[in-house]
N, C-alpha and C positions, 0 to 999 in steps of 0.2 A: 503496499498499499506509501502509496506516495502518498504525503502531508501537507505539499505544499497546495495551497491553490492558484487552481490556472490563471489568470489574466482578466480571461470571463467570469468565474466569478468568486473574484475578486468587484471590478464594476459590476456584477449585481447586489453585492452586497454596499461597494458604496454608494451607488446611484441614490439603492430601497433607502438607507440610510438617514443621507441629505437630506430627500423626498421629507421623509418619514418625518424630521428634524424639524421641519418647517411649517409640514400641514400638521402635525401631530401630536402637540405637544397635551399637556394635561388639561388645559381648558379644552382643549376643544375632540380630547376623550371618555369626558364628563360631557359633554354638548350631544357629542357623537352616542353616549347609550341611555337618553334620558330620550332618544324618536322612538314613533313605534318600531322603527326596521332596529335600531340597533346599533345604525354604524351610518357611515357619510356616506352616500351615493356617488356624490364627489370628487370626492378623494375614492374611493372605487374606478371610477372612473376614466381616473388620472395614473390612477398605479396599470388599467391593463389601457390604456395608449400611447403613453410615453414609456412602460418596461416591463407592457407584455407580461408584465407578472400573471395573473388566469390563463393566461396558455403556455406557461413559462415548459411544465412536464408535459404538455400534451405534443404530439405527431404534427410535424409541418404541416402534411395535405389535411389535419385538419385547423389549419388555421393556430398550432399552435405555433413555441419553437425549439419544442425539440432536444429541449435537455430532460436532467432525469431527476432518480429524487435526488441528489449531491446537492443539485443546485435549489431545490423548491425547501431544501431541508435550510438551508442557508440565508436564502428567504426567508421564512417562518422563523432563521435565528433573531433578523430586526423586527419582525413584524414582532415580534415577542418581548425587546426590548421597550419597544413603543408603546406594548400592551393594548396594540391596533386594532382598536375594532373592524370588521370587516366578514364580505362571505369566504376567506382564502376557504376556510379549512375548510369548512361545511361543502363549496363550493368546488376545489379544487382538490383535496385531499383526500376525502370520502367520497363522496357522489361521482364524480369526473370521471375516476381511472376502473370502477365496475360497470360504468357506461361501455367506456371499453374496451372491456373485457371478455364482456358478456352481448353487448348490444350486437342488433342488426347493423351491417352495412351501411340501408339507408338510416335507424334510428342513428351510427356514429356522423353520418352529413348529415341529419340535419341540425343536431343538438353542439356536438364540440367545437366547432364555429362559432354560435355565440357566446360560449362559456368563457372560447380562449379569449374575446372578443370584450367581456364584461359585459355581455346585452342579460346573457343569462344565471340567472345562481342557482343553485340546486340543494336539497337538502338528502339527506338520508334517515328513513324514517324507519329503526329497527319497534314492532315490539317484542316487550317482554321484560328479564328482569335490569339487567344494562348494555349497556352494545358493548363493553370490554372482553363480554361473557362472552357476544354474540361474533366477536370478530378474533378470540383464540386467544385472550393478550391474557388470561386471569389462568385458563383452563381449559381441555376441550368442547369446541362447541355438537359433535357427533351428537348431543342428545336437542342440541338447538330449533326452538318451533317457532313461527309466529302466530302460534293458532293461539298459545294460551289456554286450552281446554278447550269447551263443547260452546262457550259463548264468548272467550273471551278473543285479544291479541285483536288481528285484522287477517278476517275469513274473506276467500276471490271467491267467488261463481264464475263459470261461465253461464251467457244466456244468447237466445240469439242474432242479440244487439252488442257480443260483444264481454269482456270480462266488467266484471263490482266489483268493489272494491267494500267491505264493510267494518267498522271499528275504530280502535283508535288508539292514537302514539302518546304515550305525556310526555314522551324524555325526544324534542328535536332538537341539533342544530340551527339556528337561523331558518324555523320552522313555519317558521309567524312568518317570514315575510320571500321567502325563499321564489324563483319564478318557476319551477319544475319537485317534483315532492319521487324517490326512488323508496317505496313502498312495499315493506317485504310482506308479502301475507301468503295463510292456508289458502292452501288448495287440496283437493282430488280428497276432501272427506278425510277419511278416516282408516278405511284399508290400503287407499296409494295415501296416502297423505305422502304431501312435500312442502318448502317454503323457496315461494318463486317471488321473485321481482314486481313489480310494473313500475308504469312511469304515470302519473297525476298530473295535469298544471292544477298551479300552485289555486287561480282563480276560478278552479271547477264547479259546475254545480256538485252539493252537496258535501262541497268542503269546507269541514270548519273549523279553524284557529284561532288561535288565542299566545299570544303571548306574556309566558312564567317569569314571576320573582323567582330570579336564579343569585346566587352564595356569589357566583363573579360574575356580571355584570357584564365584565368585556369581551364575554362570550354569551351570547344571549342563546335562551331556546325558547321551544315553542310547542303546544299540546297541541296534534291535530288529531278531527274528525271526521270522520270518511265515512258517507252515512250513504248507503249506494253510488257508489261516484265511479262513474265512465275509467275506466283507465287498459293504457294499454305494456302489454308484458312483455319485458324488455327482453329482447331474444327471441328466436324464432319461436314459429307455436308446435314446434314436434314433442311428444312423448318423453323419447329419448335424450332433453335437454336432462342433463347432471341439473343437483339441485343446489342452490347457490351455496349450502355453504363450506362450498370449499372455498368460491370463490370469497367469504370472509374473511377463512381461516389464511389466504393470499396473502389480501391488505392489511392483515394485523400488523406486520414490519414494519411496512414503509411509512403506515397512520404513527406507531410508535414512533421511529427515528427519528418525523416529521415535528410530533409534540416533545420527541428529547429537546432538539434541536430549538424550540421555541421557545420550553421553557429553562437552557439555558444563556436562549439572551436577556429570560428577563431576571435572571440572579444576577446575569453579570451585570441589568443598565442599576437592581436596586446595591448592590455590592459599591459602584462610582459611589452613586447617590448618596450612598452612608460614612465613605471614604471623603469625600469631598466636607461633607456634615461636620465629621466629628473637625477635620481640620479647622474650620473658621468654627464652631462653638469653642468657648470657654470655658472652662474652672479651676476656680483657685489662683486662676489666673496665669495660665495657662493651655495651650490648644487644649481638648480631649482625648484625641487622637495621637500627639504624647506623651499618655500613661501606659506603661507594657499592656500592662490588662485587656485592653481596648488590642493593640499593634497584636497582641495574637488570636484575642478575637477571632478578630477581618481576616490574616496571616490563615486560617482557616479555615474561615469562608471562600478566602484567594484558591486553599487548595482544594475545596469538595467543587466547584464551580470549574475550575482547569480542566480535574477529572473528569466534570462531567461532560464536558465539552471532546473531551481524546472520545471518551467511551460515545455521541452524538456521530461527532462525524463517522466513527469506525463503520457504526446501525447502517451510515444513509449511504456513505460508500459499499458494504454489501449486500445494504436490501439493494442497489446501484444492480452491480455484478452478481445476483443473482443467488447468492448465499450469505440473505439475512438470517438463519435461523434461529431465532429467537434473539439473537442479541437488539434488534426492536427494545422489548421489555427489558429484558435488564438495564440499556441507556434511557429509560424514560422512567424504570428506577430508581436510578443514581442520578437525573435532572431534575425529577420532584423533587427528589432529600437535601438538596441540593439547593434550589428557590426557597423551599420549605424554611428552611437553616438562614440562609443568607435573609427572607424578607422576614423573621423572627428575630433577628439580628439585630436589622435596620432598623425596626420598631422601635428595640429596647436601645439601640444608642443614640436615636435621636430625639429620645427623654419624652417630654409631655408632647412634646411635638403633632409625635408619629404613634400615638392611641388615637387622633381626632379624626375627624370625618375627611377634615381638609387635605390633610397632606394625602401624598398617592402612596405611599409603604402599604397599607392594608389591604390597594388594589390589588399591588406584589403577593401578597399573601395568600389575597382570597384564591388567587390564580392556581396559586400551590393548593391549598383545600380543595376546588367547583377540578382539578382534573383529576384528581387523586380520587375521588368522587365518581366522575362517566369514567376515569380508564383503570382505576387500579389503584388497591395499594401496593404499594411498594413490595412486602410480602408476597405477594398472591403475586403482581407482575416477575419478582425471580424467579420464585416457584413453577413457574409455569415454564421458564427458558431452561431454568437447572434440565423439567423434565422434557420439553424438544432433545436437551442437546444429551438425556441417559446417566447424566451424572446417580443419578440412583435405582439405576433397575427399571423392569417394569413394572416393577412391581413396586413402587416408590411413591404412588402416587401424589406427588407432589405437584399442589397451586389447587388440589379439593375442593 
């Protein structure tokens, strides 16, 4: 592995950091999360037009840039630094790869160029106890089903006019605002049950969407209710098409690698802000940062952030090369731990102001806590990675 970034990768980071520094400061972030959509559409359009960010990891034949997960992770490291609320993760990390992998050529040609141009946002609606379980980040997803029982989850039925969906998904990232929904639904009754993905227009008749109050306001969530909504099957209609659980499991490592890079960016920024603050704040006639105990605490945070960055970069590189096998989950566990520690130390070392709503330190802490709730606690992520690596043998049951 060559740890040096290419000129193109450096340019992606530099351009994105400069733009977000100007357009995504503290006041802009707070204003964006208070809007109905939860992000600034003008900033999203600028990210698409100037930098091609939505199409960064999409093939050039669909209007994308043609880069890999590595470049997408580097971009998300910068959006993580700014805690930039945007449809990037839900659209480009969760939804677009599934369309690319499972969609027909007609579906890809119709949807992916609009996603790459930033004119179409998408969200993945996965019924069930947690998204991490469906993506096989915290355990195997062999038993996953979108049905959730006789009347639970989302059910799909095919009639004379096509597929219809009925059910509810309670936690959908950007589900309240996305123009397109990818909905996992239970099909085939109970003798031939399977889970398949469907395309649903966000404003289709029968779709009821509500923004939820989330711990991390910079990563907005919505509740999606489907009341006999007309839908299109993602992929061909043939019955021999494989279940989507395999595609979900394959998506887990790229998602974890990108999330790890995003968390590293956030941890690095909160550390920078804390170091700057303790260098200015005085106690007993000298800067707080000059005290040895404070230096030691920040040095430990710095070591944790740098180690997490190395793990995140390696996970992104390995995933892009097709050798991700569990590295993403392990890197994500380390990155979330680094972010949680950096944010907690930031709050403590900022003193009284760090505990207030007016200061941004709490936003970084909520990002760490919110991601752990959404994508799994560190011990389960590590357990699943160890299980996939076979560290404890076939009977280990790690991460169960």
